[in-house]
N, C-alpha and C positions, 0 to 999 in steps of 0.2 A: 504493499500500500504505498503511496507516496504521499509524505507526511508536508505539512505548511513549515515552509522555512521561516523562522522568526527573525523579522527587521528590525534596524537597528533601531536604537530608542526602547527596546523591549528590555525591562528589567534583569530578564534571565543571563542576557549576553553580558551582565555586568558583576554576574555572583562568581566565585568560587565553587567549583563543581565539588561534589561529596563522593568517595568512592561508591562504584558499582561493587554488586557483591556475585557471588557465583550463583545464587538460587533466585537473582532479579525475574519477577513474572514475566513469563513471554518473553525472556530474552533471546533467544533465536530469530523471532519473528520481529523484534525490535532492530536488532542487528540487520536483517535483511530489509526495513524498511527503510533505512537508515542508507545503505547502500544503494537501492531504487531511488531514493529521494537526489541523495548525489545526482546519479547519472543522468535523471530525468532535468536537471538542473544546470548540468553538463561542469560540475564541480570536478576538482582533484582531492576535495576532503570537505570534510564534515565532521564537525562536532555535537555532539548530544546538548549541549545549551542552545545550539542553531536550530533545533526541532523542537523546544520547550523542555527539554528534560535537564537537567543542572546536576547530571552524572559525568563524569572523568572518565569519559570513552570519545573516540575517533576516531575516524576511516581514512584512510590515506591513497591513493591510485596514482602514482606520478608515471607507469608505465605507458599512459596513454600522451604524454607529453612529449617522453625523450624522443630524441631524433629516430630517424629511421635509420634501422640496426643496433641500435643502441637501447632498445626497448627492454632488453636484461638487465639491463644498469637502474631500471625505477623498480620501483614498489609495490605492491597491492597488500594492504593489512588493518587488522582492527588493533587500535592500542587501548589498552585496558587497565585504567589506575598509574597509569604514567608518571614517572619521577625522573626529572630533570639530575644526571648526577654533573653532567659540566658541558660545557659550551669550549669552541674552540676555533682556531683557526683565523685566517685575515676575512674580514667581516665582507661583506659585497652588497653592494645595492641591486635591488631589480624589481621592476614594476608587480605590485602583487592586488587582487581584486578579493574580493569576498559576496559568498552565496547571500550572505545575511545584510551588503549595502553594494546593490546592484547598481552597474553605470560607474562606478567612482572606482579607477586606478592609480595607483600611486607609488612609486620608490620608496622603499623599505629597506634598511641596511641591516642584517643579520648576519653570525659567524656562520662559520663557512662548514662548523660540523657540532654536529648533540650528540654525547651519550647520556642516553635513555635507560631505564629499569620499566618494565612492562609486562604484563598480561594479555597472551593473546587470548583467540575468542573461546578458547577452551581452559583460559585461566590458569593458563604455564607461566610461569613466570621467565623473561628473556632479561638480559643487560647486552645494548649492541651499539655500537658509534655508526653514524647516517653522516653523510655528505654532502656537499653540493645541492641540488635541486631537491631530492630527498631531506634532506635535512633543513632546509626553507620551508618545505612544505609541512613537516612535524613541527614546525617552530611556530608556524601561522597555528595550526591547529591544537596545539599546546596549549596556545594562548587564550584560545579559547574557553581551553576548561580552568582558566586562570582568570577568567573573566577580562580580557581583555582583548582590543580591537585594532588591528593594523592602523587603524587611524590616530592611534595613540603614539604613536611614534614619529607623527608626521610634526613636520618644524610649522612654528605657531602662523605663519604666512600663508603656508599651503591648507593648514586649517581654516581659517579665515575663508579664504578663496572658494574652498567647499561648504562653506557652511550652508549658504541655500537650499545647495543639493540634497546634503544632509537632513534638514529641516520636512524634505520636500519624502523624504523615506520613510523618517519620523511619522508622519501622518498619514501617509499611505496616499500620497499624490503621486503615485508613479506605477509604471504598468509593465512590471516585470514578463518575462515570457514561463514563469516558474510559479505554484502557489508559494505565497506567503502571508504572513499573520502578521499584522500591522495593530503595535500598541496602542497609538494615541488614537485611531479613530475605531478600535476593536474589530477591525475587520480582518474577513481572510478572503484574498484572492483567487 
């Protein structure tokens, strides 16, 4: 089932999410719904807070954005109860967007690598270092479970320039090409 994506301005996007337990009701269905929702919206990542659940769960599929012939360098996996152990490498800028903030993109500087401890969809624990585009998408989605949006990294001038667009998103005065839930006017499109 395709879930509505919660738009910028909804309080759930600013909360630090809670850990998810292995006995979470209908977990497998919820995970399947998140994957379906992410692909329907043409995303490469999706976090549970973006579909209204304040849970430490996010999905990443970078295989679809890797250069032809380098798809095996991408990842497609769920990250449950992830803990950032360290970040490192030379920081680099890249233009990011967010399904909760449609039609707004901006350069964000992030470290080149991240080391995580996380559980997979079977709640087995892993510890791994991710680099490059995989690290970037993971960091973006990890921020969601910590209540952080990419717009918080922007310089004040850039934020002022996009203020009107952000207000339109917050109040639902946009027409995205996927289902969204807006907080300010309580509507779902």
